[in-house]
C-alpha positions as a printed Julia matrix, in Angstrom:
803×3 Matrix{Float64}:
 188.94   98.3    92.26
 186.32  100.9    91.53
 186.11  101.51   87.78
 185.88  105.16   86.77
 184.67  106.51   83.48
 187.08  108.91   81.78
 184.2   110.53   79.9
 180.6   109.81   79.06
 181.59  109.0    75.5
 184.03  106.33   76.71
 183.09  102.89   77.89
 185.49  101.02   80.12
 185.8    97.29   79.72
 188.36   94.77   80.91
 190.21   92.49   78.52
 191.39   88.97   79.2
 194.66   90.06   80.79
 195.17   92.39   83.72
 195.23   95.61   81.7
 192.24   97.86   81.15
 190.98   99.07   77.81
 189.56  102.48   77.06
 187.19  101.53   74.26
 185.11  104.1    72.44
 181.56  103.16   71.5
 181.41  100.58   68.73
 178.68   99.3    66.43
 177.94   95.69   65.47
 178.26   94.35   61.93
 175.79   95.44   59.27
 173.39   92.49   59.48
 172.87   93.1    63.2
 172.96   96.89   62.91
 170.24   96.86   60.25
 167.96   95.02   62.68
 168.89   97.04   65.75
 168.76  100.52   64.19
 165.13  100.63   63.04
 162.21  103.05   63.32
 159.64  102.0    65.88
 156.0   101.84   64.78
 153.57  104.06   66.69
 151.64  102.82   69.71
 147.86  102.84   69.42
 145.16  103.95   71.85
 141.46  103.98   70.95
 138.41  105.51   72.55
 135.79  103.11   73.87
 133.35  103.92   71.09
 136.05  102.98   68.56
 135.5   106.28   66.79
 138.98  107.77   67.17
 142.49  106.4    67.39
 145.49  108.14   68.95
 148.91  107.23   67.54
 151.92  108.03   69.7
 155.41  108.16   68.24
 158.75  107.91   70.0
 162.37  107.24   69.19
 163.48  103.63   69.18
 166.15  104.38   71.78
 167.11  107.1    74.19
 170.34  109.05   73.81
 173.18  109.17   76.3
 172.27  112.79   76.88
 168.79  111.62   77.94
 170.44  109.48   80.6
 172.95  112.15   81.61
 170.48  114.52   83.26
 170.53  115.79   86.82
 169.24  113.09   89.14
 168.21  112.64   92.76
 167.77  109.14   94.17
 165.54  109.33   97.21
 163.03  107.01   98.84
 163.11  104.58   95.91
 162.58  107.4    93.4
 164.87  108.63   90.64
 163.99  112.25   89.95
 165.25  115.02   87.69
 165.29  117.93   90.18
 165.34  120.53   87.39
 162.24  119.35   85.55
 160.49  117.59   88.47
 159.66  114.35   86.69
 161.12  110.85   86.87
 164.59  110.7    85.34
 163.72  107.28   83.88
 160.66  108.37   81.9
 160.49  107.56   78.18
 159.11  110.43   76.13
 156.79  110.5    73.14
 157.78  113.05   70.47
 154.68  113.22   68.27
 150.93  112.59   68.29
 148.51  111.86   65.47
 144.78  111.18   65.44
 142.63  109.4    62.91
 139.06  108.33   62.69
 138.96  104.55   62.77
 136.63  104.63   59.79
 139.16  106.73   57.86
 142.65  105.75   56.69
 144.13  109.25   57.01
 146.3   110.02   60.02
 145.96  113.68   61.02
 148.82  115.49   62.7
 147.79  117.0    66.05
 148.25  120.73   65.55
 149.91  122.98   68.09
 152.22  120.4    69.68
 155.3   122.16   71.08
 158.55  122.02   69.17
 160.94  119.31   70.38
 158.08  117.88   72.43
 158.75  115.56   75.37
 155.33  114.06   75.92
 154.15  111.62   78.58
 151.19  110.98   80.93
 148.74  110.72   78.02
 145.09  109.94   78.89
 141.6   110.35   77.47
 139.03  112.45   79.31
 136.02  110.63   80.86
 133.78  111.61   77.91
 136.69  110.96   75.5
 136.31  114.28   73.68
 139.64  115.46   75.07
 143.09  113.99   75.58
 145.46  115.34   78.21
 149.25  115.03   78.15
 152.24  116.57   79.84
 155.18  118.17   78.05
 158.55  118.51   79.76
 160.49  121.68   79.02
 164.02  122.53   80.12
 162.52  123.96   83.32
 159.61  121.71   84.19
 156.35  119.98   83.32
 153.32  121.63   81.72
 149.82  120.32   80.98
 148.3   120.27   77.5
 144.82  119.4    76.24
 143.87  118.05   72.8
 140.43  118.66   71.35
 139.93  115.28   69.68
 137.47  116.15   66.87
 139.6   119.14   65.77
 143.04  117.57   66.5
 144.21  120.82   68.15
 146.48  120.87   71.22
 146.93  123.81   73.57
 148.81  124.42   76.77
 146.73  125.11   79.89
 149.42  125.42   82.61
 152.93  126.74   82.96
 155.84  124.32   83.42
 155.35  124.27   87.19
 153.67  120.89   87.73
 155.06  118.28   90.1
 155.35  114.92   88.32
 157.85  113.45   90.77
 155.26  110.97   92.11
 153.75  110.04   88.76
 151.12  111.75   86.65
 150.55  115.31   87.94
 146.86  115.38   87.0
 143.62  113.46   87.58
 140.5   113.76   85.44
 137.16  114.64   87.06
 133.84  113.47   85.59
 132.9   116.99   84.48
 136.13  117.18   82.43
 137.88  119.36   84.98
 141.24  118.18   86.27
 142.99  118.12   89.62
 146.64  119.08   89.18
 149.73  118.94   91.4
 151.67  122.22   91.33
 155.05  123.08   92.84
 154.5   125.24   95.94
 155.06  128.96   95.43
 157.38  129.16   98.44
 159.26  125.98   97.61
 162.66  125.78   99.39
 165.89  125.27   97.48
 167.26  121.76   97.4
 170.3   121.13   99.61
 173.48  120.38   97.67
 174.62  117.16   99.33
 178.15  117.63   97.99
 178.53  120.94   99.81
 176.35  120.32  102.87
 178.48  119.42  105.9
 176.84  116.92  108.26
 176.25  117.93  111.87
 176.75  114.39  113.13
 176.74  110.73  112.21
 173.78  108.8   110.81
 172.58  106.33  113.44
 170.08  103.49  112.98
 168.79  101.25  115.76
 166.73   98.1   116.18
 164.37   97.39  119.06
 164.7    93.65  118.56
 161.71   93.22  116.23
 162.36   91.19  113.09
 162.53   93.31  109.96
 163.32   91.14  106.95
 163.33   93.46  103.95
 164.6    93.15  100.41
 167.8    94.89   99.43
 166.14   98.04   98.08
 168.08  100.69   96.18
 167.91  104.51   96.14
 166.87  104.77   99.79
 167.09  107.8   102.06
 170.39  107.85  103.94
 170.38  110.88  106.24
 168.52  114.02  107.35
 169.63  115.95  104.27
 168.01  113.28  102.09
 164.84  113.59  104.16
 164.75  117.36  103.62
 165.32  116.99   99.88
 162.68  114.26   99.72
 160.18  116.65  101.31
 161.04  119.35   98.79
 160.76  117.23   95.64
 157.52  115.45   96.63
 155.5   118.33   98.1
 152.74  119.82   95.94
 149.76  122.13   96.09
 146.51  120.88   94.55
 144.5   123.0    92.12
 141.31  122.37   90.18
 141.62  123.49   86.57
 139.21  123.61   83.65
 140.23  122.55   80.16
 140.29  126.25   79.27
 142.91  126.9    81.97
 140.9   128.49   84.81
 142.33  127.41   88.17
 141.49  127.57   91.86
 143.42  126.3    94.86
 141.94  123.09   96.26
 144.42  122.01   98.94
 147.56  123.51  100.4
 151.0   121.92  100.23
 151.5   118.28  101.29
 153.02  115.11   99.86
 150.1   113.83   97.77
 150.72  110.2    96.78
 147.22  109.36   95.55
 144.17  111.28   94.28
 140.92  109.54   93.42
 137.47  110.98   92.65
 134.36  109.01   93.59
 132.41  107.68   90.58
 129.71  110.34   90.99
 132.39  113.03   91.24
 131.13  114.44   94.56
 134.06  113.27   96.7
 137.78  112.88   96.4
 140.08  110.65   98.42
 143.56  112.1    98.95
 146.42  110.0   100.28
 149.41  111.8   101.75
 152.83  110.59  102.89
 153.54  111.17  106.59
 156.57  110.99  108.86
 158.64  109.27  110.2
 160.55  108.21  107.1
 162.74  105.13  106.8
 166.28  104.41  105.67
 165.61  100.7   104.99
 162.4   100.7   102.95
 161.2   102.9   100.04
 158.49  105.57  100.02
 155.7   103.06   99.34
 156.12  101.81  102.91
 156.3   105.22  104.61
 153.33  106.19  106.83
 150.24  107.28  104.88
 146.95  108.97  105.64
 143.86  108.85  103.41
 141.14  111.5   103.81
 137.92  111.94  101.84
 136.89  115.54  101.01
 133.95  117.08   99.2
 134.55  119.22   96.11
 134.79  122.36   98.25
 137.78  120.86  100.05
 135.85  120.19  103.26
 137.13  117.17  105.16
 134.51  114.43  105.35
 136.39  111.56  106.99
 139.85  110.18  107.71
 139.33  106.74  106.15
 142.76  105.17  106.64
 146.01  105.67  108.51
 148.92  103.38  107.72
 151.99  103.39  109.99
 155.58  103.02  108.85
 155.91   99.47  107.53
 159.47   98.36  108.15
 158.47   95.09  109.8
 156.64   92.53  107.69
 155.91   88.84  108.31
 157.98   86.47  106.2
 156.52   84.93  103.07
 155.02   85.93   99.73
 151.47   85.49  101.03
 152.1    87.79  103.98
 150.86   91.38  103.96
 150.82   94.32  106.34
 148.15   94.63  108.99
 145.35   97.22  108.72
 143.19   98.47  105.87
 144.67   97.93  102.42
 143.56   97.97   98.74
 141.25  100.89   99.55
 139.46  102.23   96.48
 136.08  103.44   95.23
 133.56  100.89   94.09
 133.18  101.66   90.36
 129.56  100.46   90.16
 127.95  102.82   92.71
 128.04  106.55   93.35
 130.33  106.94   96.37
 131.28  103.82   98.3
 134.77  102.72   99.29
 135.86   99.13   99.65
 138.93   97.8   101.43
 140.49   94.64  102.85
 141.84   93.76  106.28
 143.95   90.73  107.18
 142.37   88.43  109.75
 145.71   86.74  110.46
 147.57   89.96  111.18
 149.06   89.61  107.69
 151.19   86.65  108.79
 150.88   83.64  106.51
 152.44   81.42  109.2
 149.34   81.77  111.44
 146.7    79.08  111.13
 143.27   80.69  110.72
 139.99   79.79  108.99
 139.88   83.02  106.99
 142.8    85.18  105.81
 141.12   88.4   104.71
 137.86   90.29  105.13
 136.45   92.69  102.52
 134.41   95.69  103.65
 132.37   98.39  101.94
 131.93  101.88  103.39
 129.39  104.31  101.99
 129.93  108.08  101.95
 129.6   110.26  103.99
 131.01  107.52  106.28
 128.81  108.28  109.29
 128.06  104.54  109.58
 130.54  101.75  110.26
 131.97   99.75  107.36
 129.92   96.72  106.34
 131.53   93.3   105.99
 131.01   91.96  102.47
 132.85   88.63  102.6
 135.79   86.7   104.04
 138.37   84.87  101.93
 140.08   81.63  102.9
 143.19   82.65  100.96
 144.85   86.02  100.42
 142.58   88.53   98.68
 143.66   89.08   95.1
 141.28   91.69   93.74
 137.7    92.31   92.56
 135.87   93.0    89.35
 132.69   94.86   90.26
 129.57   94.54   88.13
 126.29   95.84   89.51
 124.13   95.51   92.62
 123.76   91.75   92.01
 127.12   90.58   90.68
 130.79   90.99   91.47
 133.8    88.74   90.95
 136.34   88.14   93.75
 139.77   86.53   93.5
 141.99   84.99   96.16
 145.19   82.92   96.01
 147.9    81.28   98.09
 151.5    81.39   96.89
 152.85   78.26   98.58
 150.24   76.02   96.91
 149.85   78.14   93.76
 146.1    77.78   94.23
 143.83   80.5    92.83
 140.07   80.72   93.26
 137.47   82.92   91.6
 134.18   83.62   93.35
 130.85   85.14   92.4
 129.21   87.27   95.1
 126.04   89.31   95.46
 127.12   92.74   96.76
 123.57   93.47   97.9
 123.45   90.39  100.13
 126.58   90.0   102.28
 124.94   87.05  104.06
 124.94   85.02  100.86
 128.07   82.87  100.78
 130.53   83.43   97.92
 130.2    80.79   95.22
 133.37   79.3    93.74
 133.28   79.44   89.96
 136.94   78.58   89.22
 139.41   76.65   91.41
 142.75   76.03   89.78
 146.53   76.02   89.88
 147.58   79.58   89.02
 150.52   78.23   86.98
 148.34   75.83   84.96
 147.92   77.9    81.8
 145.95   75.17   80.02
 143.12   75.52   82.55
 143.06   79.32   82.53
 139.41   80.35   82.01
 140.37   83.85   80.88
 139.53   87.29   82.2
 136.07   88.76   82.51
 135.38   91.47   79.95
 134.57   94.95   81.29
 132.92   98.05   79.85
 132.24  101.61   80.96
 129.13  102.31   83.01
 127.21  105.54   83.64
 130.08  106.79   85.82
 132.66  106.16   83.06
 134.19  103.42   85.21
 134.95   99.92   84.05
 132.65   97.19   85.4
 131.66   93.67   84.34
 130.11   93.52   80.89
 126.79   91.85   81.67
 124.01   91.03   79.21
 120.97   89.06   80.39
 122.78   87.72   83.47
 125.73   86.61   81.36
 129.35   87.67   81.62
 132.06   87.16   79.02
 135.56   85.74   79.37
 138.49   86.34   77.01
 141.18   83.67   77.28
 144.69   83.2    75.87
 143.73   79.68   74.85
 146.95   77.78   75.46
 146.49   74.03   74.91
 148.65   70.97   74.28
 147.92   71.4    70.56
 148.86   75.1    70.44
 147.35   78.49   71.2
 143.72   79.17   70.31
 142.37   82.31   72.03
 138.69   82.22   72.85
 135.63   84.12   74.03
 133.33   82.31   76.46
 129.83   83.23   77.57
 129.46   82.63   81.31
 125.98   82.31   82.8
 126.11   84.11   86.16
 123.09   82.15   87.43
 123.8    78.6    86.27
 127.62   78.88   85.88
 127.35   77.36   82.42
 130.54   78.31   80.58
 130.17   78.12   76.77
 132.72   79.16   74.17
 131.2    81.38   71.52
 134.37   82.03   69.51
 137.71   80.24   69.21
 140.53   81.41   66.99
 141.45   78.68   64.52
 144.59   80.14   62.91
 147.4    77.67   62.32
 149.8    80.05   60.56
 148.97   83.28   62.45
 148.53   84.47   66.01
 145.32   86.24   67.01
 145.02   88.24   70.23
 141.49   89.07   71.37
 141.71   92.57   72.81
 138.15   93.5    73.75
 134.5    92.92   72.87
 133.26   96.12   71.23
 129.59   95.28   70.69
 128.09   92.23   72.36
 124.89   92.32   70.31
 126.57   92.83   66.93
 129.45   90.47   67.77
 132.22   92.98   67.02
 135.56   92.15   68.66
 138.82   94.13   68.54
 141.64   91.75   67.66
 145.34   91.9    66.84
 146.66   89.53   64.19
 150.3    88.76   63.37
 152.51   86.06   61.94
 156.23   85.4    62.26
 156.92   87.88   59.44
 153.76   90.04   59.48
 153.83   92.96   61.89
 150.97   92.97   64.47
 147.95   94.94   63.24
 144.48   95.69   64.61
 141.21   94.47   63.09
 137.53   94.38   63.99
 136.3    90.81   63.74
 132.59   90.1    63.59
 132.12   86.69   65.15
 128.46   86.55   64.05
 129.06   87.26   60.36
 131.33   84.46   59.18
 134.13   86.06   61.16
 134.33   89.08   58.86
 137.56   91.05   59.34
 137.79   94.83   58.98
 141.39   96.16   59.09
 142.15   99.15   61.3
 145.92   99.54   61.07
 148.46   98.53   58.43
 151.91   98.7    60.02
 154.7    97.15   57.95
 157.49   94.78   58.93
 160.67   96.76   59.75
 162.75   93.55   59.86
 162.52   92.31   56.29
 166.02   90.83   56.42
 164.91   88.01   58.73
 161.46   87.32   57.32
 162.71   84.07   55.75
 164.56   82.64   58.73
 163.28   79.27   59.89
 161.24   79.44   63.1
 159.74   76.57   65.07
 158.6    75.87   68.64
 160.32   72.59   69.53
 159.21   70.36   72.38
 161.48   67.96   74.23
 161.84   66.28   77.61
 164.16   66.58   80.56
 165.63   63.28   81.78
 163.1    63.17   84.62
 160.24   63.38   82.09
 159.4    67.08   82.49
 158.27   68.47   79.15
 160.21   71.51   77.91
 160.09   73.81   74.9
 161.89   76.62   73.14
 161.66   78.69   69.97
 164.27   77.54   67.48
 165.62   79.85   64.76
 167.82   78.73   61.86
 169.52   81.03   59.31
 167.67   81.84   56.12
 168.56   79.27   53.46
 169.95   76.72   55.88
 169.7    73.25   54.35
 167.62   71.31   56.87
 167.6    68.28   54.59
 171.28   67.47   54.31
 172.29   69.28   57.53
 175.85   69.26   56.28
 176.77   72.43   58.13
 176.74   71.99   61.9
 175.9    75.38   63.37
 177.0    76.93   66.64
 174.04   77.21   69.01
 173.01   80.09   71.26
 170.51   79.52   74.07
 168.71   82.39   75.81
 166.7    81.54   78.92
 165.27   82.65   82.27
 164.53   80.19   85.13
 160.99   79.96   86.49
 159.83   78.27   89.69
 156.92   75.78   89.75
 155.21   73.59   92.33
 154.3    70.75   89.96
 155.73   69.08   86.86
 152.53   69.36   84.86
 152.46   73.17   84.97
 156.18   73.36   84.37
 155.83   71.4    81.14
 153.1    73.51   79.57
 153.95   75.52   76.44
 153.24   79.26   76.34
 155.07   79.93   73.07
 153.46   80.51   69.69
 155.58   79.96   66.56
 153.39   82.46   64.7
 154.27   85.35   66.98
 155.97   88.13   65.06
 159.75   87.82   65.16
 160.72   91.04   66.89
 164.48   91.06   67.51
 165.74   93.19   70.37
 168.85   93.49   72.49
 167.18   91.32   75.14
 167.66   88.1    73.16
 170.01   86.33   70.75
 167.69   86.41   67.71
 170.01   88.88   65.92
 172.63   86.16   65.62
 170.54   84.02   63.29
 171.78   86.46   60.61
 175.39   85.56   61.5
 175.1    81.84   60.93
 174.09   80.75   64.41
 171.2    78.54   65.45
 169.27   80.22   68.25
 167.06   78.58   70.88
 165.17   81.52   72.35
 163.11   81.51   75.54
 164.16   77.94   76.34
 162.2    76.39   79.23
 164.2    76.33   82.44
 161.69   75.26   85.1
 162.82   74.78   88.69
 160.3    72.51   90.41
 159.62   71.89   94.09
 156.66   69.62   94.7
 154.86   69.23   98.01
 156.91   70.52  100.92
 160.07   70.61   98.8
 161.05   74.1    97.63
 162.28   74.61   94.05
 165.66   75.93   95.12
 166.44   72.8    97.15
 167.65   71.25   93.89
 168.28   74.4    91.84
 171.71   73.5    90.43
 170.9    69.96   89.34
 167.64   71.04   87.67
 169.41   73.93   85.95
 171.98   71.56   84.43
 169.29   69.05   83.44
 167.34   71.8    81.64
 170.42   72.89   79.71
 171.42   69.36   78.78
 167.91   68.61   77.52
 167.88   71.74   75.36
 171.23   70.94   73.76
 170.28   67.29   73.21
 167.0    68.31   71.55
 168.62   70.56   68.94
 171.54   68.19   68.47
 169.18   65.28   67.77
 167.6    67.37   65.01
 171.05   67.35   63.41
 171.56   71.1    63.18
 174.38   71.9    65.58
 177.9    71.22   66.73
 177.27   70.47   70.41
 180.83   71.52   71.23
 179.93   75.04   70.16
 177.06   76.03   72.42
 176.74   79.37   74.24
 174.27   80.37   76.95
 173.01   83.8    77.95
 170.53   85.59   80.15
 169.59   88.88   81.79
 169.04   89.47   85.53
 168.01   86.08   86.98
 168.99   84.67   83.6
 172.51   86.04   84.18
 172.57   84.28   87.55
 171.51   81.12   85.7
 174.27   81.56   83.14
 177.03   81.95   85.73
 175.82   78.83   87.56
 175.7    76.75   84.39
 179.26   77.69   83.45
 180.34   76.89   87.01
 178.58   73.56   87.49
 178.61   72.0    84.01
 180.83   71.51   80.97
 178.02   71.9    78.46
 178.95   75.34   77.16
 181.82   76.93   75.3
 181.02   80.38   76.69
 178.32   82.51   78.32
 176.94   86.04   78.47
 175.52   87.28   81.77
 173.85   90.71   81.93
 172.88   92.64   85.07
 172.79   89.7    87.41
 173.36   88.99   91.1
 176.07   86.47   91.9
 176.45   86.56   95.69
 173.21   85.63   97.47
 174.56   86.55  100.89
 174.07   90.15   99.68
 170.33   89.43   99.31
 169.93   87.59  102.63
 166.17   88.0   103.16
 165.04   86.2   100.03
 165.5    86.63   96.31
 163.46   85.95   93.18
 160.92   83.33   94.38
 162.88   82.23   97.45
 160.96   83.07  100.63
 163.45   81.63  103.15
 166.27   83.8   104.45
 169.97   83.07  104.46
 169.99   81.91  108.08
 167.18   79.42  107.36
 169.13   77.71  104.56
 172.75   78.95  104.43
 173.92   75.93  102.43
 171.46   76.64   99.61
 172.34   80.35   99.48
 176.03   79.45   99.27
 175.6    76.65   96.74
 173.47   78.85   94.49
 175.95   81.76   94.6
 178.39   81.71   91.66
 180.63   84.05   93.67
 181.05   81.38   96.36
 182.07   78.89   93.69
 184.23   81.18   91.56
 187.19   78.81   91.82
 185.26   76.23   89.78
 184.48   78.58   86.86
 186.94   78.32   83.95
 184.67   78.94   80.92
 184.86   82.29   79.04
 182.24   84.7    80.39
 181.14   88.14   79.24
 179.74   90.11   82.19
 177.66   93.2    81.41
 175.99   95.59   83.85
 174.47   99.05   83.82
 176.53  101.27   86.12
 173.32  102.78   87.59
 171.28   99.6    88.18
 168.09  100.41   90.14
 166.74   96.88   90.59
 166.52   95.44   94.13
 169.34   92.93   94.59
 171.22   93.43   91.31
 173.55   96.2    92.46
 176.29   96.96   89.95
 178.66   95.89   92.72
 177.52   92.3    92.14
 179.2    92.15   88.72
 182.25   94.14   89.84
 182.97   91.82   92.77
 182.27   88.66   90.75
 184.63   89.87   88.03
 187.35   90.55   90.58
 186.95   87.06   92.02
 187.1    85.39   88.61
 190.04   87.48   87.47
 191.92   86.76   90.66
 191.34   83.04   90.17
 192.46   83.07   86.54
 189.13   82.67   84.75
 188.73   84.13   81.22
 186.23   86.93   81.9
 185.42   90.36   80.49
 183.43   93.03   82.33
 181.57   95.79   80.49
 179.87   98.54   82.49
 177.4   100.57   80.45
 177.41  104.22   81.57
 174.23  105.71   83.05
 172.18  102.55   82.4
 169.85  101.05   84.99
 168.55   97.46   85.05
 167.18   97.62   81.51
 169.3    99.35   78.88
 167.94  102.34   76.96
 170.59  104.5    75.25
 171.34  103.79   71.59
 175.12  104.08   71.95
 175.12  101.6    74.83
 172.84   99.1    73.14
 174.77   99.1    69.87
 178.03   98.74   71.79
 176.55   95.87   73.79
 175.7    94.1    70.54
 179.25   94.71   69.31
 180.71   93.3    72.53
 178.53   90.22   72.28
 179.37   89.76   68.61
 183.14   89.98   69.2
 182.92   87.66   72.18
 180.83   85.02   70.4
 182.93   85.1    67.25
 186.04   84.51   69.34
 184.86   81.9    71.81
 182.04   80.14   70.0
 181.87   80.53   66.23
 185.6    80.31   65.6
């Protein structure tokens, strides 16, 4: 039965009998509403000199009207065809600027009334800030003069933002903009357009194992409309608004100036299109031009990529990851697979990295070969660059140091580790802007600097390490020692002075920015002073608890108890809510590591159960649910049994503390967590009820892999069937609240998954309720929907758990 909405202001949900309810939007009780209906603090962006700060303000939630705009779904895109920008964009409504040395926030003058701001970025010299504003007709470009805090419009609302930001900064503070063509055709109304024949797809026998993508092209009309919405003309424009045509109409999917500003690489989408993969896998051509628009060289041509080798370490053949080297004037680098992109082939080297200097009248030069799949580079200077490679099946990750000036010098391994072993994570190399205003390795006297999260068995202690690029000596020069707060090390601002930008928070202190001087007794200078908008839960009890699964795997979760709960007598046995998301691992040691910090600010949101600590529930948030497959064993080979063992261990741990009634335990999750929830209710008797949001329940509908499963359905049909709650619906008798956005855009989690699972459960007599949230995609955004979701969950939990 296809559910239909009677009106946007009505949400349809199914009650426990056969009848349907027409329920208007509801709100949760006051204690939850007070937490959910809050004013979001501004986001912060600073210039690299730490002279100015931009504060961006937006509403906490979208409105239903925001979601109820015109929309085209083509080639993996969701586009508003009236305004020519993504229909899923979240807008900023106000901008303020302040000097970091001053406490006063200054309103940016000249911002349009009822502004819908996005695509905000600083100019290369950071004297200007660009942003787009969306009107009722389209997208326009605005420029802020930072020292004067004045904004002014420099284009009409005729920009094309359908493929992302419609502008690119040039080094001289000019911009390249994408403009709707003057002779743009009218979109075809698919409801009125009569087809001239059927849509026919064929296969030549080649294997094409693709994910179950959404919003794909379906016919020739879609192809025509895709052409119309993605085609742009390119103009160069000064910050004062003077324009000149740079390139005529095409589908421009990437624009990138060389560091010296003398060249630009343009990537365009080509035909033929596909009905089984999104735009990112359509044919592409990359051409480098000079600033007069003269073609210099076709540097890459990528064919339609419908056929890919199986496996997460497989890639397409041909040049990929092509980009400008940030440390030199005008040199491209790119990677090519030496195994044809097929991880199943046995070869000595997987990838080869090349550099190619403009004007490209010489052949590319081989820089190095990697034994595993190339994972990226951090360029430094003519003597130093960092290279990363990894292999998914082993979870191995290596970091190399190379000399870009000497390709004959073998890469030197500086880190060799399990990518899932967070305790051994050396951190990320710090970068800073060079003479081209591009980010490169921060190097002082042949030393680089690493900033690490600092997870250990004893807790989290972020650090800065000084890494000698000649001797490989790795020495920590600062380690956070907080025991009652959490410190995030954002960036090193001045290596010589020892100034570091940090963010500090505690469980009831909102995150704020500071400058810490690590050479002056760790002196702290505050930058922001945002206040806690969730005062009502500042006194709830919060603790990261550690416990073990019956096979010895160490687990953890963040436990919340209501404010004032008597932990001494423990007379009141609370109902328990567990929120979790399964993760796959290749070894027990990594699976048992703790990445939770009890001093992290308690930020309740609809994505967890933390709200319910105000209603007398104990909450175990972000409970560890590792699924482990060691050696040649894959995690999903024992998915169900490990899932149940994880849940049992979590309940036992809180029960042994004496806080809960273990007969009143609920479980919940979103997406793969919803899939987890349905399986736990099906294959165990541990829970009184469950809440599953936006999940997939029939794995035969995702036959070419899902989540971290690389094997297809025909490789392991028994595992696909066993893991599918839909296939085992006759075993599920525990009350379940199913929730889904009726416009889900996530690969695999079609809204149909919840509809069909509900029908199966209802037909088999299970107590189940289905709530479809109008206009919502995979994550929920509209205030009315989110508040109603909280009401639904509250009513459900009060009925089947608390009472």
